[in-house]
mmCIF file of the C-alpha atoms, coordinates in Angstrom:
data_MODEL
# 
_entry.id   MODEL 
# 
loop_
_atom_site.group_PDB 
_atom_site.id 
_atom_site.type_symbol 
_atom_site.label_atom_id 
_atom_site.label_alt_id 
_atom_site.label_comp_id 
_atom_site.label_asym_id 
_atom_site.label_entity_id 
_atom_site.label_seq_id 
_atom_site.pdbx_PDB_ins_code 
_atom_site.Cartn_x 
_atom_site.Cartn_y 
_atom_site.Cartn_z 
_atom_site.occupancy 
_atom_site.B_iso_or_equiv 
_atom_site.pdbx_formal_charge 
_atom_site.auth_seq_id 
_atom_site.auth_comp_id 
_atom_site.auth_asym_id 
_atom_site.auth_atom_id 
_atom_site.pdbx_PDB_model_num 
ATOM 1   C CA . MET A 1 1   ? 23.299 76.204 -72.941 1.00 0.00 ? 1   MET A CA 1 
ATOM 2   C CA . VAL A 1 2   ? 20.750 75.111 -75.627 1.00 0.00 ? 2   VAL A CA 1 
ATOM 3   C CA . ASN A 1 3   ? 17.012 75.549 -75.102 1.00 0.00 ? 3   ASN A CA 1 
ATOM 4   C CA . THR A 1 4   ? 15.690 72.233 -76.464 1.00 0.00 ? 4   THR A CA 1 
ATOM 5   C CA . GLY A 1 5   ? 12.054 73.114 -76.289 1.00 0.00 ? 5   GLY A CA 1 
ATOM 6   C CA . CYS A 1 6   ? 11.496 69.583 -74.744 1.00 0.00 ? 6   CYS A CA 1 
ATOM 7   C CA . PRO A 1 7   ? 9.359  69.070 -71.712 1.00 0.00 ? 7   PRO A CA 1 
ATOM 8   C CA . ASP A 1 8   ? 11.216 68.936 -68.418 1.00 0.00 ? 8   ASP A CA 1 
ATOM 9   C CA . THR A 1 9   ? 9.991  65.485 -67.331 1.00 0.00 ? 9   THR A CA 1 
ATOM 10  C CA . HIS A 1 10  ? 12.198 62.402 -67.255 1.00 0.00 ? 10  HIS A CA 1 
ATOM 11  C CA . ASN A 1 11  ? 9.935  59.984 -69.190 1.00 0.00 ? 11  ASN A CA 1 
ATOM 12  C CA . ARG A 1 12  ? 11.482 58.116 -72.187 1.00 0.00 ? 12  ARG A CA 1 
ATOM 13  C CA . ILE A 1 13  ? 9.973  60.328 -74.881 1.00 0.00 ? 13  ILE A CA 1 
ATOM 14  C CA . ASP A 1 14  ? 11.089 63.585 -73.330 1.00 0.00 ? 14  ASP A CA 1 
ATOM 15  C CA . LEU A 1 15  ? 14.641 62.184 -72.593 1.00 0.00 ? 15  LEU A CA 1 
ATOM 16  C CA . CYS A 1 16  ? 14.885 61.124 -76.297 1.00 0.00 ? 16  CYS A CA 1 
ATOM 17  C CA . CYS A 1 17  ? 13.666 64.647 -77.297 1.00 0.00 ? 17  CYS A CA 1 
ATOM 18  C CA . LYS A 1 18  ? 16.494 66.126 -75.255 1.00 0.00 ? 18  LYS A CA 1 
ATOM 19  C CA . MET A 1 19  ? 19.201 63.861 -76.493 1.00 0.00 ? 19  MET A CA 1 
ATOM 20  C CA . SER A 1 20  ? 18.052 64.348 -80.110 1.00 0.00 ? 20  SER A CA 1 
ATOM 21  C CA . ALA A 1 21  ? 18.265 68.128 -79.680 1.00 0.00 ? 21  ALA A CA 1 
ATOM 22  C CA . GLU A 1 22  ? 21.764 67.779 -78.283 1.00 0.00 ? 22  GLU A CA 1 
ATOM 23  C CA . PHE A 1 23  ? 22.896 65.418 -81.134 1.00 0.00 ? 23  PHE A CA 1 
ATOM 24  C CA . ASP A 1 24  ? 21.354 67.712 -83.755 1.00 0.00 ? 24  ASP A CA 1 
ATOM 25  C CA . PHE A 1 25  ? 23.194 70.673 -82.333 1.00 0.00 ? 25  PHE A CA 1 
ATOM 26  C CA . PHE A 1 26  ? 26.459 68.839 -82.549 1.00 0.00 ? 26  PHE A CA 1 
ATOM 27  C CA . LEU A 1 27  ? 25.872 67.734 -86.148 1.00 0.00 ? 27  LEU A CA 1 
ATOM 28  C CA . ASN A 1 28  ? 25.491 71.348 -87.108 1.00 0.00 ? 28  ASN A CA 1 
ATOM 29  C CA . THR A 1 29  ? 28.982 72.195 -85.750 1.00 0.00 ? 29  THR A CA 1 
ATOM 30  C CA . SER A 1 30  ? 32.457 71.254 -86.945 1.00 0.00 ? 30  SER A CA 1 
ATOM 31  C CA . LYS A 1 31  ? 33.334 69.609 -83.557 1.00 0.00 ? 31  LYS A CA 1 
ATOM 32  C CA . LYS A 1 32  ? 35.110 66.230 -83.726 1.00 0.00 ? 32  LYS A CA 1 
ATOM 33  C CA . TRP A 1 33  ? 33.710 64.637 -80.681 1.00 0.00 ? 33  TRP A CA 1 
ATOM 34  C CA . PHE A 1 34  ? 30.173 64.489 -79.198 1.00 0.00 ? 34  PHE A CA 1 
ATOM 35  C CA . CYS A 1 35  ? 30.213 63.811 -75.429 1.00 0.00 ? 35  CYS A CA 1 
ATOM 36  C CA . HIS A 1 36  ? 27.134 63.634 -73.175 1.00 0.00 ? 36  HIS A CA 1 
ATOM 37  C CA . PHE A 1 37  ? 27.163 63.544 -69.445 1.00 0.00 ? 37  PHE A CA 1 
ATOM 38  C CA . ASP A 1 38  ? 24.380 63.810 -66.915 1.00 0.00 ? 38  ASP A CA 1 
ATOM 39  C CA . ASP A 1 39  ? 24.482 66.675 -64.363 1.00 0.00 ? 39  ASP A CA 1 
ATOM 40  C CA . ASP A 1 40  ? 25.457 64.285 -61.627 1.00 0.00 ? 40  ASP A CA 1 
ATOM 41  C CA . ASN A 1 41  ? 28.621 63.043 -63.370 1.00 0.00 ? 41  ASN A CA 1 
ATOM 42  C CA . TYR A 1 42  ? 32.099 64.221 -62.441 1.00 0.00 ? 42  TYR A CA 1 
ATOM 43  C CA . VAL A 1 43  ? 34.196 64.747 -65.661 1.00 0.00 ? 43  VAL A CA 1 
ATOM 44  C CA . ASN A 1 44  ? 37.917 65.533 -65.546 1.00 0.00 ? 44  ASN A CA 1 
ATOM 45  C CA . VAL A 1 45  ? 37.842 67.542 -68.717 1.00 0.00 ? 45  VAL A CA 1 
ATOM 46  C CA . PRO A 1 46  ? 41.632 67.968 -69.093 1.00 0.00 ? 46  PRO A CA 1 
ATOM 47  C CA . GLN A 1 47  ? 42.026 64.159 -68.918 1.00 0.00 ? 47  GLN A CA 1 
ATOM 48  C CA . LEU A 1 48  ? 39.142 63.614 -71.258 1.00 0.00 ? 48  LEU A CA 1 
ATOM 49  C CA . VAL A 1 49  ? 40.611 66.007 -73.895 1.00 0.00 ? 49  VAL A CA 1 
ATOM 50  C CA . LYS A 1 50  ? 43.996 64.338 -73.490 1.00 0.00 ? 50  LYS A CA 1 
ATOM 51  C CA . PHE A 1 51  ? 42.368 60.832 -73.986 1.00 0.00 ? 51  PHE A CA 1 
ATOM 52  C CA . LEU A 1 52  ? 40.298 61.907 -77.081 1.00 0.00 ? 52  LEU A CA 1 
ATOM 53  C CA . SER A 1 53  ? 43.259 63.711 -78.639 1.00 0.00 ? 53  SER A CA 1 
ATOM 54  C CA . LYS A 1 54  ? 45.068 60.355 -78.952 1.00 0.00 ? 54  LYS A CA 1 
ATOM 55  C CA . LYS A 1 55  ? 42.179 58.971 -80.855 1.00 0.00 ? 55  LYS A CA 1 
ATOM 56  C CA . SER A 1 56  ? 41.246 59.634 -84.509 1.00 0.00 ? 56  SER A CA 1 
ATOM 57  C CA . TRP A 1 57  ? 37.814 61.388 -84.815 1.00 0.00 ? 57  TRP A CA 1 
ATOM 58  C CA . ASN A 1 58  ? 37.837 59.956 -88.380 1.00 0.00 ? 58  ASN A CA 1 
ATOM 59  C CA . LYS A 1 59  ? 37.268 56.453 -87.148 1.00 0.00 ? 59  LYS A CA 1 
ATOM 60  C CA . ASP A 1 60  ? 34.261 54.955 -85.485 1.00 0.00 ? 60  ASP A CA 1 
ATOM 61  C CA . TYR A 1 61  ? 34.617 55.288 -81.747 1.00 0.00 ? 61  TYR A CA 1 
ATOM 62  C CA . TYR A 1 62  ? 32.139 54.915 -78.929 1.00 0.00 ? 62  TYR A CA 1 
ATOM 63  C CA . PHE A 1 63  ? 33.472 55.484 -75.412 1.00 0.00 ? 63  PHE A CA 1 
ATOM 64  C CA . GLY A 1 64  ? 31.136 54.678 -72.501 1.00 0.00 ? 64  GLY A CA 1 
ATOM 65  C CA . LYS A 1 65  ? 29.176 51.945 -70.969 1.00 0.00 ? 65  LYS A CA 1 
ATOM 66  C CA . THR A 1 66  ? 26.308 50.195 -72.634 1.00 0.00 ? 66  THR A CA 1 
ATOM 67  C CA . SER A 1 67  ? 22.916 50.126 -70.748 1.00 0.00 ? 67  SER A CA 1 
ATOM 68  C CA . ILE A 1 68  ? 22.130 46.453 -71.321 1.00 0.00 ? 68  ILE A CA 1 
ATOM 69  C CA . PRO A 1 69  ? 24.467 43.523 -71.507 1.00 0.00 ? 69  PRO A CA 1 
ATOM 70  C CA . HIS A 1 70  ? 23.461 42.217 -74.814 1.00 0.00 ? 70  HIS A CA 1 
ATOM 71  C CA . GLU A 1 71  ? 22.824 43.621 -78.343 1.00 0.00 ? 71  GLU A CA 1 
ATOM 72  C CA . PHE A 1 72  ? 19.518 45.314 -79.020 1.00 0.00 ? 72  PHE A CA 1 
ATOM 73  C CA . GLU A 1 73  ? 17.643 44.162 -82.141 1.00 0.00 ? 73  GLU A CA 1 
ATOM 74  C CA . ILE A 1 74  ? 15.052 46.002 -84.286 1.00 0.00 ? 74  ILE A CA 1 
ATOM 75  C CA . ARG A 1 75  ? 13.463 45.902 -87.734 1.00 0.00 ? 75  ARG A CA 1 
ATOM 76  C CA . THR A 1 76  ? 12.572 49.149 -89.441 1.00 0.00 ? 76  THR A CA 1 
ATOM 77  C CA . PRO A 1 77  ? 10.520 48.734 -91.414 1.00 0.00 ? 77  PRO A CA 1 
ATOM 78  C CA . VAL A 1 78  ? 9.121  45.310 -90.182 1.00 0.00 ? 78  VAL A CA 1 
ATOM 79  C CA . THR A 1 79  ? 10.044 43.698 -93.488 1.00 0.00 ? 79  THR A CA 1 
ATOM 80  C CA . ALA A 1 80  ? 13.639 44.964 -93.438 1.00 0.00 ? 80  ALA A CA 1 
ATOM 81  C CA . PRO A 1 81  ? 16.582 42.834 -92.170 1.00 0.00 ? 81  PRO A CA 1 
ATOM 82  C CA . ARG A 1 82  ? 17.141 42.929 -88.427 1.00 0.00 ? 82  ARG A CA 1 
ATOM 83  C CA . LEU A 1 83  ? 19.454 45.727 -87.207 1.00 0.00 ? 83  LEU A CA 1 
ATOM 84  C CA . ARG A 1 84  ? 21.568 44.730 -84.162 1.00 0.00 ? 84  ARG A CA 1 
ATOM 85  C CA . PHE A 1 85  ? 23.434 47.257 -82.053 1.00 0.00 ? 85  PHE A CA 1 
ATOM 86  C CA . ASN A 1 86  ? 24.562 48.047 -78.533 1.00 0.00 ? 86  ASN A CA 1 
ATOM 87  C CA . PHE A 1 87  ? 22.358 50.439 -76.703 1.00 0.00 ? 87  PHE A CA 1 
ATOM 88  C CA . ALA A 1 88  ? 23.348 53.096 -74.177 1.00 0.00 ? 88  ALA A CA 1 
ATOM 89  C CA . THR A 1 89  ? 21.144 55.744 -72.490 1.00 0.00 ? 89  THR A CA 1 
ATOM 90  C CA . GLY A 1 90  ? 24.023 58.024 -71.572 1.00 0.00 ? 90  GLY A CA 1 
ATOM 91  C CA . GLY A 1 91  ? 23.477 57.893 -67.862 1.00 0.00 ? 91  GLY A CA 1 
ATOM 92  C CA . ALA A 1 92  ? 27.125 57.107 -67.179 1.00 0.00 ? 92  ALA A CA 1 
ATOM 93  C CA . GLY A 1 93  ? 28.297 59.527 -69.907 1.00 0.00 ? 93  GLY A CA 1 
ATOM 94  C CA . PHE A 1 94  ? 29.732 58.663 -73.330 1.00 0.00 ? 94  PHE A CA 1 
ATOM 95  C CA . CYS A 1 95  ? 31.660 60.184 -76.212 1.00 0.00 ? 95  CYS A CA 1 
ATOM 96  C CA . ILE A 1 96  ? 31.395 59.289 -79.981 1.00 0.00 ? 96  ILE A CA 1 
ATOM 97  C CA . SER A 1 97  ? 33.596 60.406 -82.814 1.00 0.00 ? 97  SER A CA 1 
ATOM 98  C CA . ARG A 1 98  ? 32.413 62.533 -85.716 1.00 0.00 ? 98  ARG A CA 1 
ATOM 99  C CA . ALA A 1 99  ? 32.757 59.593 -88.101 1.00 0.00 ? 99  ALA A CA 1 
ATOM 100 C CA . LEU A 1 100 ? 30.417 57.416 -86.054 1.00 0.00 ? 100 LEU A CA 1 
ATOM 101 C CA . ALA A 1 101 ? 28.022 60.312 -85.457 1.00 0.00 ? 101 ALA A CA 1 
ATOM 102 C CA . ASN A 1 102 ? 27.775 60.874 -89.244 1.00 0.00 ? 102 ASN A CA 1 
ATOM 103 C CA . LYS A 1 103 ? 26.991 57.183 -89.774 1.00 0.00 ? 103 LYS A CA 1 
ATOM 104 C CA . MET A 1 104 ? 24.292 57.355 -87.168 1.00 0.00 ? 104 MET A CA 1 
ATOM 105 C CA . THR A 1 105 ? 22.419 60.097 -89.014 1.00 0.00 ? 105 THR A CA 1 
ATOM 106 C CA . ARG A 1 106 ? 21.006 57.543 -91.367 1.00 0.00 ? 106 ARG A CA 1 
ATOM 107 C CA . TYR A 1 107 ? 18.887 56.049 -88.454 1.00 0.00 ? 107 TYR A CA 1 
ATOM 108 C CA . ILE A 1 108 ? 17.396 59.357 -87.154 1.00 0.00 ? 108 ILE A CA 1 
# 
């Protein structure tokens, strides 16, 4: 268990705080996969481990459902080119490879 220091409410800012703390914790380990599941998800851990062991953590992988049916688009800063990506809140659970997680750090 990790004490995130984040408020215990479920508003967007506090949920982002919690996810950020989880992700930062993962980045400071040598683990190959980052998986997030809510407390109301059932996870068959042996099957998940078996599935992930057949995939290369050195490649960009995201396993999970996206939260919206189309790509999300932002500009950061406003004058920069548009960045398009699929968005997922993690409510249904997801796993990402170390390779993808490392690429994501440039956006945090």
